[in-house]
N, C-alpha and C positions, 0 to 999 in steps of 0.2 A: 135303868136299860137302852132308855132313850141314847145317852149320851154313847153306849156302847155300840147301839147301832152303828148310830151317828159315824163313828170314829172307824166302822167295818167300810161302810157305804166309801167313806172316803180312804178307803188304803186301798177298797177297791179300783178308786177313780184316778189313781195315782196311778196303778200299774198300767190301766188300761189307756193309760194316754199317751203315751211316749209309740205303744203299738198302732193305735190309730192315724200319728202322726205320721210313722215312718213312711218315705219314700221306697219303694220297692227301686232296686240294684240288680245290676247284674254283671257281670264279667262280659269284657267285650268279644269274649267268645262268639257272642249274639252279634257278630259285626253284618249279618242282613239288613238293620236297621241303621246301619250307617251309611250314609249316600256323601260323594264324593264328584265335588262337579268343580271342574277351571275354572277359574275368572278372567285373569288374563296373563303376559308375560310376556318380559321387558329384556329388551329392543323386541319389537315385535317389526318383521321375520326375525326367526334367531342369526346371530350370524356368527361363520366358523372363528374358532379359538378365539371365544365370547365368553361372559359367564351372563347366563340367563337367570334373572328373579322371578319367579312364580309366584301367584296367587290363587288358593285352592280353597274353598269353600267345605266345612265340615261339616254335615247335617246328624244327629239322631233324632230317626224318625217314628223310634219305638215309642213306648209308654215309661219305659223304664232307665233311670240312670245306668249307665254305661261305665265303670269305675278303673282310673288309670286308661283312657283310651291314650293310646299310643301309633304312633304314623310313620311309617318307611317309606322313604324316594329309593326307586330298584332302578338304576340308568341303565342301559345299553349299549352299544355304539348308534350314533357316534357322539351318545351323552355320559358323561364323566362324573364324580362329585366333585370339588375342589380338592385342595388339601387342607388335611387334619378336619372335614367335614363330613359326620357322621349321615349325613341323612335321616336322622329317627328323629321326629316331634312327640313330644311328652307331655298332652294335654290334659291332665289329670282326669278327675269326671266331669263325665258332659250328659247332663238332664235330658231329661225330656224334654223334646221340640227342640233343642237348645243349638245354634252354628256357630263355628269359630270360621278366621281366618286360618288356614296355614299358609304358610310362606317359607320357600326353598330357594338353595341356587346350586345351579348345575350349570358344567363347563362343557361345551360342544367343543368337538375333537378339531382341530387344526386341518384334517382332511376332509374335512366332512364334504359330502356334494349337494345340490341342491334336491327336495328334496319336505316331502313329511314322512314326520317317526314319528313311531309309538313311545309313549313316555310311560311306566308304569309307576305308582303310586299304591301301597300296603296296608290292608287297616290290620294292625296285626290283632293277634290270638292272644297274646305274653307276650311283658314288658320287653323281652330281650329280643322279638321278632323273628321268633324263629319259625312261625306259622302265617299266614297273615294273606288274606283274601286280596287277589290283584283287583286294581280297577285303573285301567290304562284309556287313556286319551292323547290324541295327536300335536305337535310343535311341527311348523315348520320353517326349514333353513333353507339363507338364501344367500347363493355366495356371490351376487353379482352385486350389492354392497345399494347404491343409489342412480336414479336417472343424474346426470350431468347434461342439464338444455345448457347453451351460448348461442349469442347472436355473434354475425360476424358478416361484415360489410365484402360481399360478393363483386358488384364492379356499383361504377357511379360515370353519372355524366358530370363533363368539367361546368359546372355550376359559373355563374357573375351574380354579380347582386341586383335584383330588379326582373331575374330568371327562371322559369323554371326548367327542373330536366329531372330524372329518374335515378332511383337509388334502388338496387336489388342487395335484401340482406337473404342470408342464410341462419337457419333457425338449425339447430347437428344438437344433435342426443353422443352424447363423449361417454355414457357411461354404459355399464351395463346389463344395465333394467330397460325395458319400455318404459315410455308416457304416454301419458294419456288424455282427454280432455283439455290437450293443449290448447293454450289463448297469447296470443300475441299482442301488451298493449301500447302504443306511440304516446312517450310523455310531450310535452308540449316544450317550444325552445321561444328566445324572445328572438333568435336569429335568422328559424326559418318556420315555413307554415307548413301541415301534412297536407297535403290536398284527398289526402282516404280516410277511410272509416279509420278511427284509433284506435277501435278494436278490433282484430281479425281472429279467426277460430282458426288453429290447424287441426286439432283431434288428434289423433296417434304419430306418431314417433319411437320409431323399435330404435335400441340398439343399434349403432354405426350407420344411423342414415340421416337426411336431413330435408330440408323442405326450402323454397325460397317462398320471397315476400316483396312484391312490386311496390315501390313508393312512387307519389310522386310528391318533388318537394319545390316552393315557392323561398327564392332566396328573397331577405327584405331587404331593399334598393341601398341602404346604407352602408352596408357591408360594401365598402372602396377596398380595402385591401385584403391581401389572400391570407388565410385563417382557415382553421381546421375547426369544424362544425360538434358538437356535443350531444348526441340524442341520445335521452333516457328512452329505456325499452326493459317493460316489467315481466314477466312471464308466469304463469301460472296451470299448473298442472298439476295431474297424480302419477305415481309409477305403480307397479305391476301389481304392487300391494295397496293398493290404496290410501298411501302415505303422501298428504297434501306437500304441495311445493309451493312458493312465492318466492322470485328471483329479481331482481334489483340490477341492470346495467345498462352500458353505455357504450354506442358505438360512435366511432368519428370516423369524417370525410371532410373534404376541402371544398371552403369557396372562395375561387380565385377572384381578381382582382382586372381588371380589363388589359393593364400592362403584361401581368402575366401569363394570362393563356396565352396574348400574341407572340409573347417571349417561345413559350415551350411550345406552340402551337396545335394546343387542345382549346377543338371547337366547341362551342358552350352548346347547348341545345337550343337557341335561336340559331342562331350563325350555322347550324349541322341541319336547321329545316332549310334555309334560305340556301345550302349547300347543292340539297337534295331537289329543289325548284328546278336552278341553275342548270343542273346535271340530266333532271328530266327534257328541259327544251332542247338542251345541246342533243340530246337522241332523238326529238321530234326532227328537228332542221336536217341532222344526219339520216336519217330514214327518209329526209324527203327527196335530198339531193341524191338517194342510192337507185328510190325509185324514179326520178325524172329521168336518171343517166339509161337506166333500163328501158325507157318508152322511148328513147331518143333511138334508140339502137333496136 
């Protein structure tokens, strides 16, 4: 009798255990329990005629497993699917509380204009994705490429070893994107010494715009023959999309020998100062004689 009762209890336990251990599951029709969150896309910003890679987080926020979870990318102009790419991802069962990363590729139209565009991902209510709930987020398309900042020499004094002179640099933005937080750092040279602060803040520099920087430079007395001096320049800035840039460039300018300065009649900064003093006294003398002549008459 006791053995029969034990067998009956054991049989009931076997039948009940699977039911107690079963995790509730539903079809993906219950898509209100699905959240889709865009994480990032690359390249950023998106560029015309390029393929963009997307990362999207999907999460089951419900209390039941979602069976055959399927998601579909639904592009509209200026977006399209690459050739041979369906845009459908089948994730299988998605347990309660579970999250995954969906990865998609999408192509931007060649003639896309700059701006923000909606991109839709569907949480499908069936495996064929004929019925789905739309979740829309935005991608930024930029047609300007990148900021292209470079340094040019605009003008310079005729320097001779052992003298000082001025050099004017032009900082030019030749790109189609504006630059901001622009800093110019003048590097060191064994042949010349920069008498200004080495880091100069420019700030914003719009596309097709420029700013000038004036440098006061002392040429090493050891320079006795004419030569070109290479001066390193570092540029640090961000574009309007907050992409950071660090560019290393060089500018060149001549330091002359005394013989070449005389040959080319290129006044040095020191000689120029002397000429200005002479011219000033000459004007004073001329003005004095004119005044004296008028006084006699």
